[in-house]
Every structure is written in structure tokens, then in C-alpha cells.
C-alpha positions as CSV (number, residue, x, y, z in Angstrom):
1,X,-8.1,-4.0,16.2
2,X,-11.3,-4.6,14.4
3,X,-12.1,-5.1,10.9
4,X,-8.7,-6.9,10.0
5,X,-9.1,-10.0,7.9
6,X,-7.6,-13.1,8.5
7,X,-3.9,-12.9,7.0
8,X,-3.6,-15.6,4.5
9,X,-3.0,-16.3,0.8
10,X,-6.2,-14.4,-0.5
11,X,-5.5,-11.5,2.0
12,X,-2.0,-11.0,0.2
13,X,-3.6,-11.4,-3.2
14,X,-6.2,-8.8,-2.5
15,X,-3.4,-6.5,-0.9
16,X,-1.2,-6.9,-4.1
17,X,-4.2,-6.1,-6.4
18,X,-5.1,-3.1,-4.0
19,X,-1.5,-1.7,-4.3
20,X,-1.5,-2.0,-7.9
21,X,-4.9,-0.4,-8.0
22,X,-3.7,2.5,-5.9
23,X,-0.5,3.1,-8.3
24,X,-3.0,3.2,-11.5
25,X,-5.7,5.4,-10.1
26,X,-3.3,7.5,-8.1
27,X,-1.6,8.4,-11.5
28,X,-4.9,8.9,-13.2
29,X,-6.0,11.3,-10.7
30,X,-2.9,13.5,-10.6
31,X,-1.9,13.2,-14.3
32,X,-4.9,12.4,-16.4
33,X,-7.6,14.5,-14.7
34,X,-4.6,17.1,-14.4
35,X,-5.2,17.8,-10.6
36,X,-1.5,17.9,-10.1
37,X,0.4,16.0,-7.3
38,X,-0.4,18.8,-4.7
39,X,-4.0,19.2,-5.1
40,X,-4.2,15.4,-5.6
41,X,-2.4,14.7,-2.6
42,X,-4.6,17.1,-0.1
43,X,-7.9,15.8,-1.5
44,X,-6.7,12.0,-1.1
45,X,-5.0,12.3,2.1
46,X,-8.0,14.2,3.6
47,X,-10.5,11.8,2.4
48,X,-8.2,9.0,4.0
49,X,-8.1,10.7,7.4
50,X,-11.7,11.3,7.4
51,X,-12.3,7.6,6.6
52,X,-9.8,6.6,9.3
53,X,-11.7,8.6,12.0
54,X,-14.9,7.2,10.9
55,X,-13.5,3.6,11.2
56,X,-12.1,4.2,14.6
57,X,-15.4,5.7,16.0
58,X,-17.6,2.9,14.2
59,X,-18.3,0.2,16.3
60,X,-19.4,-2.2,13.5
61,X,-17.2,-4.7,11.7
62,X,-17.1,-3.8,8.0
63,X,-14.3,-5.7,6.2
64,X,-15.4,-4.1,2.9
65,X,-14.5,-0.7,4.5
66,X,-11.2,-2.0,5.5
67,X,-10.2,-2.7,2.0
68,X,-11.8,0.7,0.8
69,X,-9.2,2.2,3.4
70,X,-6.4,0.0,2.1
71,X,-7.2,1.2,-1.7
72,X,-7.5,4.9,-0.8
73,X,-4.3,4.7,1.2
74,X,-2.5,3.4,-1.6
75,X,-4.1,5.9,-4.1
76,X,-3.2,9.0,-1.8
77,X,0.3,7.5,-1.0
78,X,1.1,7.4,-4.8
79,X,0.2,11.1,-5.0
80,X,2.2,11.9,-2.1
81,X,5.1,10.0,-3.5
82,X,5.1,11.8,-6.7
83,X,4.6,15.3,-4.8
84,X,7.8,14.5,-2.5
85,X,9.9,13.1,-5.4
86,X,8.8,15.1,-8.4
87,X,7.4,18.6,-7.3
88,X,9.6,18.8,-4.3
89,X,12.5,17.4,-6.5
90,X,14.1,15.0,-3.6
91,X,14.1,12.5,-6.2
92,X,13.4,8.7,-5.8
93,X,16.4,7.8,-3.6
94,X,16.0,10.6,-1.1
95,X,12.3,10.5,-1.3
96,X,12.5,6.8,-0.4
97,X,14.9,7.2,2.5
98,X,12.7,10.1,3.8
99,X,9.4,7.8,3.6
100,X,11.1,4.4,4.9
101,X,12.4,6.4,8.0
102,X,9.0,7.9,8.7
103,X,7.3,4.4,8.4
104,X,10.3,3.0,10.8
105,X,9.2,5.6,13.5
106,X,5.5,4.8,13.0
107,X,6.1,1.0,13.4
108,X,8.1,1.8,16.6
109,X,5.0,3.6,17.9
110,X,2.9,0.9,17.1
111,X,5.3,-1.7,18.8
112,X,5.4,0.4,21.9
113,X,1.7,1.3,22.2
114,X,0.4,-2.1,21.3
115,X,1.4,-3.7,24.8
116,X,-1.3,-1.4,26.4
117,X,-5.0,-2.7,27.0
118,X,-6.2,1.0,27.3
119,X,-9.1,1.6,24.9
120,X,-7.8,5.0,24.2
121,X,-4.4,3.6,23.4
122,X,-5.8,1.0,21.2
123,X,-7.5,3.7,19.1
124,X,-3.9,5.3,18.8
125,X,-2.5,2.0,17.6
126,X,-5.4,1.9,15.0
127,X,-4.7,5.2,13.7
128,X,-0.8,4.4,13.5
129,X,-1.6,1.1,11.6
130,X,-3.4,3.2,8.9
131,X,-0.7,5.8,9.0
132,X,1.7,2.9,8.4
133,X,-0.3,1.8,5.5
134,X,-0.2,5.3,3.9
135,X,3.5,5.7,4.6
136,X,4.3,2.2,3.2
137,X,2.0,2.7,0.1
138,X,4.2,6.1,-0.3
139,X,7.5,4.2,-0.2
140,X,6.2,1.6,-2.6
141,X,5.8,4.2,-5.2
142,X,9.1,6.0,-4.5
143,X,11.1,2.9,-4.3
144,X,9.0,1.3,-7.2
145,X,9.7,4.3,-9.4
146,X,13.4,3.9,-8.5
147,X,13.5,0.5,-9.8
148,X,11.5,1.2,-12.8
149,X,12.9,4.5,-13.9
150,X,16.6,4.9,-12.3
151,X,17.9,1.4,-12.7
152,X,18.7,-1.1,-15.6
153,X,16.1,-3.5,-14.0
154,X,13.0,-1.5,-15.4
155,X,9.5,-2.3,-14.3
156,X,9.7,-5.9,-15.2
157,X,13.0,-6.4,-13.5
158,X,12.1,-4.6,-10.4
159,X,9.1,-6.6,-9.9
160,X,11.1,-9.9,-10.3
161,X,13.7,-8.8,-7.9
162,X,11.1,-7.6,-5.3
163,X,9.2,-10.9,-5.6
164,X,12.4,-13.0,-5.2
165,X,13.1,-10.9,-1.8
166,X,9.4,-11.6,-0.8
167,X,10.1,-15.4,-1.4
168,X,13.1,-15.4,0.6
169,X,11.1,-13.8,3.7
170,X,8.5,-16.3,3.2
171,X,11.1,-19.1,3.6
172,X,12.5,-17.3,6.8
173,X,9.0,-17.5,8.2
174,X,8.5,-21.2,7.4
175,X,11.9,-21.8,9.2
176,X,10.7,-19.7,12.1
177,X,13.5,-17.3,11.7
178,X,11.3,-14.1,11.8
179,X,8.1,-13.6,13.8
180,X,4.8,-13.3,12.1
181,X,4.5,-9.6,13.0
182,X,8.0,-8.9,11.4
183,X,7.0,-10.9,8.4
184,X,3.7,-9.1,8.1
185,X,5.3,-5.4,7.9
186,X,8.0,-6.7,5.9
187,X,5.8,-8.1,3.3
188,X,3.7,-5.1,3.2
189,X,6.6,-2.8,2.4
190,X,7.7,-5.1,-0.3
191,X,4.2,-5.5,-1.8
192,X,3.7,-2.0,-2.2
193,X,6.7,-1.5,-4.5
194,X,5.7,-4.8,-6.3
195,X,2.3,-2.9,-7.0
196,X,3.9,0.2,-8.1
197,X,6.2,-1.7,-10.5
198,X,3.6,-4.1,-11.6
199,X,1.4,-1.3,-12.1
200,X,4.0,0.7,-14.2
201,X,4.5,-2.5,-16.5
202,X,1.0,-3.2,-17.4
203,X,-0.1,0.5,-17.7
204,X,2.7,2.3,-19.2
205,X,4.4,2.3,-22.7
206,X,7.5,0.5,-21.7
207,X,5.3,-2.5,-20.7
208,X,1.9,-3.5,-21.6
209,X,0.7,-0.1,-22.2
210,X,-2.9,-0.7,-21.4
211,X,-3.4,2.7,-19.9
212,X,-4.6,4.0,-16.7
213,X,-8.3,3.5,-17.2
214,X,-8.6,0.0,-18.5
215,X,-6.1,-1.3,-16.2
216,X,-8.0,0.2,-13.3
217,X,-11.2,-1.3,-14.5
218,X,-9.6,-4.8,-14.8
219,X,-8.1,-4.6,-11.4
220,X,-11.1,-3.3,-9.7
221,X,-13.2,-6.2,-11.3
222,X,-10.5,-8.7,-10.2
223,X,-10.4,-7.5,-6.8
224,X,-14.3,-7.6,-6.5
225,X,-14.5,-11.2,-7.7
226,X,-11.9,-12.5,-5.3
227,X,-13.3,-10.4,-2.4
228,X,-17.1,-11.7,-3.0
229,X,-16.6,-15.1,-4.0
230,X,-14.1,-16.3,-1.5
231,X,-15.4,-17.0,1.9
232,X,-11.9,-16.6,3.5
233,X,-11.6,-12.9,2.7
234,X,-14.6,-12.5,5.2
235,X,-13.1,-14.2,8.2
236,X,-11.4,-11.9,10.8
237,X,-8.6,-12.6,13.3
């Protein structure tokens, strides 16, 4: 699949920043701009799908567009999560179960189709990859909100718990107890709620209370600095 950067330390740093940015900007669009969860979800998911179609049809490699899709997917996922949990009243527990089940089915589809060398099948795999990104982002917000709001851990404690889980899987990877592919998707799943809980902590009153606007500006600036100054972020696999 084209445009996938080398999966290294810088990649995961950028992914954490992107997921946190998605949480903050997603909240800003639906709440501060008062578009609501339904309208915000429709607009952002439509933009995401159109961008995916463009990415699949475009033959040129563009890593910056890859990260654009990651960020848009995270912003859209935040709105979809709030739509499911709040507006549809499923709550964070049932909402998380619904989304993680969907993600599991998408990953099964990727695994089954990835063995084929047919160009048309490869496009299906690419589409499913981005669908998995959107779904994992949605799960990140539902599960992140669950940890932040519905458990005694709060945003800070939830973030610490998720980081500990991530470190455990890093150790398992080093010990070769899990494959790189399994580790990649487990890390994607864990990083999204880390971004959600961390975003809640730095932007909301129960944390640093920096607000959505200033937090978004800081994160986008930080992402840009890391992306454009680190040559490793431009290497491809």
C-alpha cells in the first residue's frame, strides 16, 4: 500500500499527536461551532471518504496526504463516537462494544484480502485500512470518554493505564511473542484512546483547561515541526 511511512518511533509520535488533535478539533467542530454531532459526522465522514477515493485513485506518493487522512479520520471518528454515545444514547460502554466489534470485522477483512495480489483487491485492502483507522478513532473516543468520565481513573489515570498497556505490548513485541502486524493494530487501538484521554486532560477544566482552540494550535504546530524536520517521517516502507 502506497504512502505508508516507515513505522518507527517518529511514526508513533506523529500518530499520538494526530489522534489527540482529532479529539480536540472534533469537539470544537461539533460543540464550539454548534454543528452538532449528526451534522458534524456527516460532513467529516463525507470529506474522509472523498479523500480516501482520491488517495486510492492517485498514483503519486504523498506522505503529507497520508497524515492529512489520519487527522481527518480522527476528527471524524470523534464526532461519530459522540453521535453514537450521546445522541443515539448508547453510552460509552455499549458504544465502545459496538465500535470495537466493527473494527474487528474490518481487520478480519484486511487479513483475508491482503493475501491477494490482484490490483483491484489491493484497492479494497487500502479502503478497509482507512475504514479501520476511522473505526479505531471512533473507538478511541468512546473508550477514552469511558475511562475519563465513567471510571474513577479520570483523564489522567486513564492515560496512565493505557500507556502501561502499550508498554506491555512493546515488551511482547521485543520478546517476539506477537507479530509486527498484530502489534501495529493493537498499538493503533491503544493510541486512539490515549489521544482521547490526553486531549481531554489538556483541554478540559478537569485537566489543564487550555481549551480546544489553543490546544489545537499547539498540536498542529508541534506535528508540523516534527514532520518537516525529521527525515525519517518521509521514508516509506
